[in-house]
N, C-alpha and C positions, 0 to 999 in steps of 0.2 A: 261729735257724732250727730248724724242726721236725726232730726225730730220729725214726727209724722202728724199730719192733720187728720183727725178722725173724720170719717165720712160715713154717711148712712149706708153706703154701698159696701164698704169693707170695715165695719167697726171692730169686729173681733180680731181680724188680722192686724189692724193698726194697733189695737190695745196689746196684743201679744208681742208685737215688735217693740212697742214702748217698754214692755217689761224685760224682754230678752236682750235688747240692744245688741244685735249681731254686728260683727265687723262689716265695714262698708263694702269691701270686695265680695264677701259672702252674700250680702244682701243684693248687690247689683247682679251677681251671678244667678241667684235664684229668680230675680225679676226678669233677667234675660231669657231664662228657660221658659218662664211663664209667657213672655212676649212671643217667643218662637212658637210655642205650642198653640197659643191663641191665634197667631197669624196663620199658621198652617190650617187650623180649623176654619177660620174665616175665609180663606181663599178657596178651600175645598167647597164650602157652601156657595161661594161666589160662582165657581165653575158650575155647580149644580143649578144655580139660578139662571145662568146663561143657557144651559141645555134646556131648562124648563121653558124659557121664553122661546127658544128656537123650536121646541116640540109643539108648543101652543100655536105657533104661527104656521108651521109647515105641515103638522100632522092634524091637529084639531081643526085648524082652519084651512086644511088642504082643499076640501071640496069647494069652498067659497073662492079660493084663489084660482082653482082650475076653471071655475065658471066665468071669471073675469079675463081669462086668457093671459097674454103677456103682461098687460097692465096690472094684473093682480100682483105679480111679483114686484113691479115697479112701485106699487103703492105701499108695500110693507115698510120700507125705510121712511116713507112719508108719515105713516101712522106712528111709527116708533119715534120719529122726530117731534111730532106733536106732543106725544106723552112726555118725552124727555124735556121738551121746552116748557111744558106746564109744571113739571116737577122742579125745574130750575127756577121758574118764576115764583112758585108758591111754597116750595119746601126747602130749597137750597139757598136761594138768594145769590147776590153777586159776591164774588170772591176777589180779593186783591190779586192773587196769583193762582193759577190753576195747576193741578197735578204735581209732578215732581218739582217744577219751578217753585211752587209755593212751599214745598217741604224744604228745599235748599234755602230759601229766604228765611223761613222760620228758624232753621238751625243756626244760620249766621247771625240773625238780628233779634230773634225773640226767644232765645233759649230753648228752641225746639217745641214750643207750646203751640199745639194745633187745635183747631176747633173740631174735636173728635165727635161732638154730638151730631154733626152733619153726616157722619160716616154711613149710617144705614141708608139714608136717602141717596147719597152719592153712589153707593155701591149698587143700589137698585137701578139708578139711572144708567150706570155703566153697563149693567147686564142687559137692560132693554136696548141700549145703543148697539151693543155687539150682537145680541140676539136678533135684532131687526135688520141687520146687514150693513150698518154704517162701517165705513172703511177706517176702523180704529183697532187698537190692540188691547189685550187684557192686562198687560204688565203694569201700566200706570195705575189703574185702580187697585191692582194687587199690592203695589208699593204703598199706595195710600192706606190700604187696609192695615198693613203691617206697621207703618209709621204712626198712624193715628192710634193704634193699640199701644205702641211704645210710649207715645206722648201721654196718653190717658193714664197708663200705669205710673209714669213719672210724676204726673200732676196729682194723682190720687194720694201718693205718698209724700208729696211736698219735697221732692228731691231738688238738688241744686241744678242750675242751668246746664252745667257740664254733664251731669248724669242723665238729665232728660234728653240732651242731644245724643248721648250714647245709646239710650233706649230707642230713640227715633231711628237712628242708623241701624240698630239691631232689627227693628221691625221692617225697615226697607230691605235689608239682606234676607230676612225670612220671607218677604213677599216675592222677591225674584226667585229664591230657592224653591218656593212652592209653586210658583207660576210656571217655571220651566224645568222643574226637577233638576236644578243646577245650583247646589250650595256654594261651590267655589265662585261662580259668577256673581251670586248674591253678595258674598263677602266683599268682593272687589267693587261691585256696584256701589255699595254703601261707603266704602273707603274712598273711591275715586270721585264719586259724584256728590254724595250727601255730606261727608265729612271733609273731603278734599285733601286727604293725606293718607298715605299708606303707613300703617303702624299706629302708634299712639296708644293711650290708655284704654281706648274703646275697643281695641282689636279683639280682645278675648270675649267681650260681651257680644260683639257682632258675630263672631264665629259660633258661639254657643247657640244663639238664636237661629242662625242659618241651618245648623246641623239638626236641631230639634224639629224645625219646620220641615226640612227635607225628609227626615225619618218618618214623620207623620204622613207626609204626602206619599212616600213610597209604600207605607203600610196600607193605605186605603186605595191607592191607584196602581201600585206595582212599581218596580224599579226601572221600567223601560224608559229610554230617552224620548224626548219630544218628537224626534223624527227617526224613522227606520230607514236607513240608507245602506247601500252596498259599501264595501271598503274601497276607498280611493287612495292613491298614493302618487308621489312624484316619480314619473316614469323616466324623465330625462332632465339633466341639469339645465338644458336649454329652455325648459318650460319656465324657469324662474324669470326669464325676460318677459314671457307672456303674462306671468302673474304681476310683474312690475307694471305692465301696461294696463292690466285690470285695475290695480290700485290707483293708477294715474287717472283712469276714467271715473272710478267710484268716488274719488275725492270731490270733483266738481259736481257730480250728481248729488252727493250728500249736501254740499253747500247750497245747491239750488233747492233741494228739499226743505232745508231750514228756512231759506228766504221765502219760499212759497207758503210755508206754514204761517209766517207772520204777516205776509201780504194778505192772505185769506182772512186772518184774524182782523186786520185793519179794515178790510173791505166790508165784512159783516158788521164790524163795530160802527162803521159810518152809515150803515143802512138804517134809515129811520122808520122802522116797523116794530110792532110789539116783539118782545124778546122771544116769546114762544113760537113765533112764526119762523124764525131763522133756522132752527134745526129741521123743521119740516121742508123748507126750501132746499137745504143741503141734502136731505133725504131724497128729494125729488131728483136732484142731479145724479145721485148714486143709483137710484132706481132706474132711470132712463138708460144709463150706461150699462147697468146690470142686465137689462133685457138682452143686449147683444153680447155682453161679456160677463157672465155670472161669476167669474173668478174674482171680481173686484169686491164682492160682498163679504163683509165680516173680516175676520182675522186672516183668512187665507192660508191656514196651515195645510189643508189638503192639497192646495195648488203647489205650495212650497215642497211638500213631500213628493208629489208627482214629478216635479222638476228634478229633485235630488235623486229620484229613482230612474231617471233617464227618459222622461216623457219628451218625445220628439215632436213638437208642434210647429217647428219652423222658426227661423230667425225673426220674421216679421211679427209673428204672434207674440213672441217674448217682448219685442220692442213696444208693441201696442199695450201689453200688460204693464210694462214699465211706465209708459206715459200716462195711462189711465190711473194707476195707483198714485203716481206722482202728483196728479191733479186732485183726485177725489179724497185722498187723506187730508190735505190742507182744507178742502171744502168741508169735510165732515167735522174736523176739530174746530176750524174757524166758525162754522155754523152753530156750534154749541153741543154737539154730541160729546159724551163723556167716554174717554178712552185714551190709549197711549200711542206713542210713536215708535216703540221698539219693534213690534210685529210688522207694521208697514215698512220699516227700514229693512227688515229681513226679507220681506217680499220683494222690495225694489232690488236688493242685492242678488236675490235668486234669479229674477228675470234678467237683470243686467248680465250676470255671470253666465247664464245659459246662452244668451245671444252672443256674448263675446266668445264663449267656448266653441260655439258652432262655427263662428267665423274662423277662429284659430284652427279648428279641425279641418276645415276646407282648405285653408292656406298651407297648412303644414301636416299633410296626411301621414308623413313618416314618423312623427313623434308619438303616435298612439294617444292622442289627446282625448280626454273624456269630458264633454261639456258639463255634466253634472258636478264634476270636481270643481270647475270654475264657478258654478252656481253656489256651491258651498262656501268657497273663499269670498265670493262677491257679497254674500250675506254679512260676513264679519266686517269686510272692508267698508261697506256702506253704513253699517251701524256705527263703527268707530268714527267715521267721518262726520256723522250727524251728532253724536253725543260726546265725542272727544274723550272716550274712555277705552283705550286700546286693550288693556288687560281684561276688562269686562267683556269686550267683544270676542277676544280670543278664547277665553275660558267658557263663555256662553256657548259658542259654536262647538267647542270640544265636548262639553257636557251634553249638549242637545243631540249630538250625533254619536258620541262614544267612539270617535275615529281619530286616532292620533297620527296616522300615516301622512296626513297632509298638513300637519301643524307648521312645518317650516315655510311653505309658500303662504300659508294662512297668516303667519306673523309678518312676513315680508309685505304682503299686500295691505294689511291693516295699517302698518306704519306709514307706507307710502300714501295711502288714502287719507289718513288723518293729517299728515303734513301738508298735502296739497289742499285739502279742505280748509285748513286753518289759514292758508294764504288767501283764499277767496272769502272766507267767513271766519274771522278769529274766534268768535263766540260759538258755543255749542247751542243746540236746540233749546237747552234749559237756561243757560246764562244770558242768552240774547234778550230774553224777555225782561230780565232784571236790569241789564245794561240800558235798555230803552227807557227805563224809569230812573236812570241815574244811579243804580246800585251795582257796584262792581265787586264781585265775590271771587276771592282766590283762597285756596286751601281751607275752604269752609268758613272763612271769616271775611269781614270787610277788610280791604287792603290797608297796609301801612300808609301813613300820611303822605309821604313823598312818592309812594308807589301807586298813588291814585292819579298822578299827573304824568303825561308823556312828554318827551323832549319836544315833539312836534307842536305841542300846544303853546310852548313858551319861547322856543328858539327864535333868534333873529335871522331873518332871511339874509342871504349874501348881499353885502353892500360894498365893502372895501376889501380888496385883496392885493397881493403883490405877485409879480412874475419872477421866476427864478433868474431871468436875465437882467433884472433891475440892479442898479449899483447900490452899495451899502449907503452911500451918502443920500441917494434918493429915498431909500427905505427909511432911513433915520428921520429925514424931514417929514415923511408921510406919517410916521408914528407920532411925531411931536404935534403936527397939525391936527391929527385926529384924536389926540389925547388917549391913544391906545397903548396897551402894554404889549400887544402882539397881533399879528395878522397872518392869515393863511397864505401859502405860497402855491401858485399854479404854474404848470408848464405851458408850452405853446399850444397844446391841445385843450387847455382849460381843465386839466386833471389836477387833483390835489397831490402835491409831492412833499409838502412839509409845512412847517409853521416857523415864522421868525418872531422872536421876542426881543424886548429890550435887553434881557439877560444875555441872549446870543451875541448881540452887538457889543455889549460891554466886555464879554469874555474875549471876543476877537480883538478888540482894541487893547486889552491888557496884554495879550500875547504878541501882538504885532506893533510895529512902530510907524506904520503907514497911517497917519492920522485921518486923512480924508477918505480913503478907501475908494478912490475913483475907479480903480481897475478890478475891484473885487465885487463879485455879484452876490445877490441874495442866495442863489442856489448853492453857493460854496459854503456858507456858514449856517444856513437854516437847519433846524432840527428835522431830520428825515423820518425818524421813528415816531410817528404821530399816533397818539391814542384818539380814537374817533368814537362817535356814538351814532345812533340811527333815530329817525323820528318816532318810531314805535317803542323805543326803549323808555323805561320809566326814569323819572328824575332821580329816584332813589338809587337806581343802578348806575346812572351817569355820575352821580355825586360820589359814589364809591370809587369809580374810576379816577375821578379827580383827586381823591384822597390818597390813592396809592402812590402817585407821583408828585403830589402837592402842586398841581397845576390849576390855573384859574380859568381855562377855557378848553372847549372840545369842539373840533369841527364836526358837523353833522353831515353824514353822507347818505346817499341813496342806498337802500338795502340791496338793490340789484346790481349796484356798481360802486364798489368802495372807493373809487377814484373820483366819482362825481359828487361834488360838494353842494349841499342844498341849504346850509345855514350854519350858524355858530351858536354855541351855548356857552355863556359866561356865568360867573358867580352872580352877577346882577340878575340874570334870568332865573337862577336857582332861588334867589330870595323872593322874586315875584311868584315863582312856582309854589313856594311854601305858603304864601298868602292865599294863592288859589286853592291849594290843598286844604287849608283851614276852612275855606268856604265850602269845599266839597264835603269835608268831614262833618261840618255842621248840617249840611243837607242830608247826609247819610244818617246822622243821629236823629234828624227830624223824621226820616222815613222809618228808622228803627223804632222810634217811639210809636209811630202809627201802627206798625206791625204788632208790637206788644199789646197796644190797646185793643186792636182788632181781634187778636187771637185769644188774649186772656179775658177781655171783656165781652166777647161774642157779639161785637157790634161792628158796623162799617165805619171806616175812617176815610174822609175825602180831603183832597188837597184843593184849596180854592185861593186864587191869587187876587189881591186887591188891585183894581185897575185905576188909572188916573182920574177917571170921571166919577168914581164912587164917592158918595157923600159921607161915607164913614171915615174917609181920610182926615186925619187931624183930630179925630175924636177919641176919647178913651173907650176901653172895652165896656165899662159900666154905662156909658151913655148910649149904647146901641141897643135897639129893641130886638135882641136875638130871639129866634123861635124857642119855645119852651122845651122842645124835644131834641136839643142839640147842646154840645159842649165844645168850646174852643180849647183843644188840648195843648197846642203849642204853636209858636210862630217862628218861621224861618225868615230872618232879615239880614241881608247882605253878609252872608257867611256866618251868622250867629244864630244860635238856637235859644229862643226866649220862652219862658213859662209865663203865660199871660196872667196879669192881675187886673183888678178893676181900674187902676190908674194907668195901665199901659196904653200909650197913644199909638193908634194904627197909622201906618204909612203906606204910600204907594209902593207896590212890589212885594209887600208882606205876603208870605204863603201861609195860610191858616190850615192847621190840621183839625178838621171838623168831625166830631164824633156824633153820628146820627144815622138813622136808617134812611135809605134812598127814598125820596118822596117830597112832600111839601116842605119839610124843614130844610133839607139841603137846597131845594129850589129857592127858598126864601133867602138863605145865606148867600147864594150865588147872586141873587138880585141885589142884595145889600152891597156886595163887593163889586158890582158891575156898573151901577148907575144910580141916579137919584131915586129914592123911594120915599113913600110916606111912612109914617110910623117910626121916625127916628127920635 
């Protein structure tokens, strides 16, 4: 049975639970209800705070803004950016991962333990960001509110990692449910993105929290959907082809959106100016565009609702909105404003769908096409392509509009968009940030050992092949000279048609009495039913294919052409892959240790690599004059994870996990690991 650590915050509850010892499912259910209610209240207050900031700027400061003319409006996001930048510098500090990405990482690697003490400051910063007009959404802060409350409750009562994860997911579901008045979408958001699996033991906890949060939200705000739109439906079966085209366009737009978000993040990250300046610069970009296109300010729900209700502003206007939002959202988030990518994704989809629908209406006037219907479907398609969560996107749009007549084309376009988006950008807007740091998450966990390496990383490029017109005697000599057990067989066009093994030749020689086989070709006896793999397939999956038929090699083919061979995977490469996987696993454990230290210890963890010129190379840890305000938590060395001791000798290429606040201590360690220094 779970034991509880007494806290000065909840001493009476903890003591009561210690005496009562309730069953674990009952306890978790009660805590889920508490998380759902607290999340609903927190997000309601967050919305009030956004409205308060907005009222303060536009109403209380309206006269001042009017006196400044157009530039008065442009300066609002600049001032908001300055405030947010200073809050980030002095109240929040640097975070390993931001927003939902950080929650996913924590659930996978740190048992769902989040730094919930930063929640008030981050919530206030998000409210100022949105209220001052930054091109960001409210759902990411809402998810953070719910997830941090769930993590806080789990940590207060000293629950196991699995139960803390469940409460974090429950808080995320409650956040989406309260932000969009969409409990079903909240549940699937938590399952698809936070936990990475539909079902499981956490399902009941997630559902309870989402329901309670939604009930509270409807009690204080009413049961109305987020958008009030007319009823749209599929007028003709021929429209499905047009919705296919919409999904096919939304997919690349979503992939571009994800790429731009990270390019903007890298651009601002490389800009050598004080941190608090960057949000102000991003706000200036938003403000200048907003002078001419005020629809880009803030969340943009009013613009979305106008589009869904048939606002006819022209194709060019919708395309301009699309491009502006596609650029300004990455600038806002990359520059340091606090907010989410959900609402901007919906905005992009609405603008894209409206423009596409207007073109379709012009080209096919006899189909009775309604552009707002395409705008609605475009919202879900673009969202699914960006976050790779199709069920969440479908249910979110259904609950936000309460319109089921257009669900079929909605589902169709969502699937097409996500599939195409994955071809351009396999990672979602959340998992790409982790992958760029060497962390690959699937199903809410770090991947299995051999599923962390792809075939393309270890396969042998094509070197030796046979042609189907070669004689057996030639093929036999080729196999002997190459010390190979088998070779792929190609036709005259260079296409893969089979594979010839020593076993094939021996079987033919046993059945026939023609010893030399001068007149028998390779194509006559080779194995035509070939099991193949692709470069993007994992080694674990390829190894399972090998095991089914007990074969020792797999031809690697181009995903776009199953006849075009690009390499060969043998058991030798699988062994090498296992060694590489061990190295990756050690690296992931190294990063997981950093996450746990950072989240549980409320400190920053930095990765610093020892370079060849560093004078610490060859010395023991105890011989180095480390700064007093830092700790070397772990060392990653050639695929192994080491816990440092005083006699651990440092080597070139060691990656140190340094626990310290950003500042002089970290700079000193970087100097020690980079070049000769005094004080050794």
